[in-house]
VOGU-3710 file (C-alpha; in Angstrom, 3 decimals, decimal comma):
1> mteddqavpg> -44,287/14,896/4,799  -47,794/13,583/4,671  -50,517/14,030/7,265  -49,836/10,602/8,665  -46,233/11,440/9,335  -47,016/14,455/11,478  -47,018/13,910/15,203  -50,062/14,807/17,286  -49,187/17,795/19,470  -48,419/16,528/22,972
11> eddavepgmn> -48,504/12,844/22,024  -44,835/12,379/22,833  -45,449/13,741/26,286  -48,496/11,503/26,923  -48,230/9,127/29,720  -49,402/5,636/28,962  -51,944/3,959/31,272  -50,014/2,323/34,163  -46,809/4,260/33,513  -45,554/7,331/35,422
21> vpnsvldmcg> -43,106/8,579/32,847  -43,986/10,364/29,621  -43,407/8,632/26,306  -40,767/11,254/25,278  -38,650/10,302/28,355  -39,016/6,573/27,665  -38,073/7,204/23,967  -34,907/9,027/25,079  -34,035/6,289/27,540  -34,509/3,615/24,796
31> dsfiaadgdh> -32,214/5,557/22,394  -29,514/5,912/25,106  -28,767/2,243/25,583  -27,453/-0,377/23,149  -29,293/-3,025/25,155  -32,592/-1,312/24,363  -31,820/-1,495/20,675  -32,846/-4,990/19,775  -31,351/-4,640/16,340  -27,819/-3,752/17,529
41> ikastqrfdd> -25,558/-6,674/16,563  -22,904/-7,605/19,147  -22,084/-11,008/17,729  -22,727/-12,265/14,213  -25,259/-15,072/13,782  -23,346/-16,101/10,625  -20,264/-16,993/12,673  -21,832/-18,061/15,960  -24,884/-20,216/16,779  -25,179/-18,444/20,116
51> tglmallcch> -24,660/-14,728/20,544  -24,641/-14,398/24,300  -26,236/-15,226/27,558  -28,905/-13,490/29,690  -29,251/-14,423/33,335  -31,880/-13,892/36,075  -30,296/-13,750/39,532  -31,902/-13,646/43,015  -31,208/-10,775/45,460  -28,159/-12,769/46,649
61> dialyvanmh> -26,595/-12,801/43,165  -27,241/-16,531/42,617  -28,165/-17,383/39,075  -31,642/-18,822/38,947  -32,037/-19,069/35,148  -29,773/-18,526/32,191  -31,061/-17,979/28,649  -28,915/-18,840/25,658  -29,407/-16,018/23,172  -29,466/-17,051/19,578
71> tagekqfyaf> -30,381/-13,845/17,789  -28,442/-10,710/17,049  -29,248/-8,065/19,595  -30,641/-8,250/23,268  -34,253/-8,857/22,500  -36,888/-8,244/25,177  -38,377/-11,710/24,726  -35,308/-13,210/26,525  -36,100/-11,134/29,579  -39,747/-12,136/29,322
81> aliaalfkel> -38,846/-15,837/29,095  -36,702/-15,576/32,160  -39,455/-13,785/34,076  -42,014/-16,399/32,935  -39,835/-19,136/34,118  -39,488/-17,459/37,522  -43,288/-16,892/37,859  -43,926/-20,583/37,177  -42,191/-21,346/40,432  -43,600/-18,656/42,680
91> pewwtvgily> -46,947/-18,265/44,454  -49,215/-16,013/42,321  -49,708/-13,523/45,221  -45,983/-12,720/45,540  -44,593/-9,350/44,486  -41,248/-9,576/42,685  -38,811/-6,783/42,309  -36,852/-6,690/38,979  -33,802/-4,568/38,602  -32,648/-4,374/34,979
101> diacqihrsl> -30,529/-1,938/33,038  -33,505/-1,030/30,830  -36,348/-1,837/33,177  -38,313/1,136/32,027  -38,397/-0,276/28,555  -39,501/-3,752/29,725  -42,233/-2,163/31,883  -43,383/-0,095/29,034  -43,671/-3,067/26,656  -45,599/-5,151/29,187
111> lkwnfmpewh> -48,220/-2,412/29,560  -48,203/-1,115/26,035  -48,833/-4,537/24,432  -50,760/-5,879/27,482  -48,297/-8,703/27,549  -48,732/-11,134/30,471  -51,381/-8,993/32,339  -51,269/-11,378/35,309  -47,691/-10,042/35,960  -48,661/-6,354/36,069
121> scivfgvsvf> -49,575/-6,177/39,726  -46,918/-8,612/40,838  -43,825/-6,737/39,541  -42,000/-3,647/40,769  -39,399/-2,500/38,286  -36,253/-0,635/38,983  -33,105/0,274/36,979  -29,836/-1,068/38,235  -27,842/1,663/40,044  -24,860/1,869/37,641
131> hayghqwtcq> -27,168/2,240/34,648  -29,715/4,451/36,309  -27,576/7,570/35,820  -27,639/7,043/32,028  -31,476/7,362/32,149  -33,375/10,635/31,954  -33,847/12,251/35,371  -37,662/11,719/35,152  -37,062/8,029/34,614  -34,660/7,989/37,588
141> lwyhprksei> -37,284/9,413/39,829  -39,516/6,372/39,286  -37,051/3,664/38,627  -33,873/4,395/40,608  -33,584/1,821/43,400  -32,613/4,381/45,982  -36,040/6,074/45,505  -38,066/3,035/46,738  -37,928/1,073/49,996  -38,427/-2,242/48,265
151> wglsdgegce> -34,756/-2,375/47,121  -32,980/-1,745/50,432  -29,337/-1,437/49,420  -29,617/-3,782/46,315  -27,829/-2,270/43,397  -29,037/-4,517/40,641  -25,533/-5,227/39,420  -25,472/-8,909/40,321  -25,301/-9,867/36,726  -22,186/-7,766/36,152
161> rfwsel> -20,523/-9,493/39,145  -21,774/-12,913/37,844  -20,216/-12,343/34,410  -16,994/-11,162/35,992  -16,764/-14,307/38,079  -17,282/-16,450/34,929
//
């Protein structure tokens, strides 16, 4: 092992600017979910032109936008494209709540790479209820929808119901 391969003591437990959860917790959450692994292949691109769909639904579980996925794996850029489409239609001063299975990972990427900085103050992230219990407890404290008044009784599982109806 070289000097470059050695971790800086405490670096894993550092909290990135704008985040409330340490890197070590976010890393464990990212490792826990197939959806967070953008390289996990659910459908072959050799056999299929399209590998799946990703949808953005309103709080009433009505599909607002649907993205046709054409790469192997559930890449974050699909979620970012859906969010970008939504923000084109909304007043810039609105705050939008986004419940997503791996919202902690999306939030982390936005801040870490300073992607779409105009969104940072307009989005409140939460992890959908069913998936929240698969996250580390520290992540649940910040992202579980029952821990914030903004969500009411929303569970974030509208996409699951949408897919079931289809």
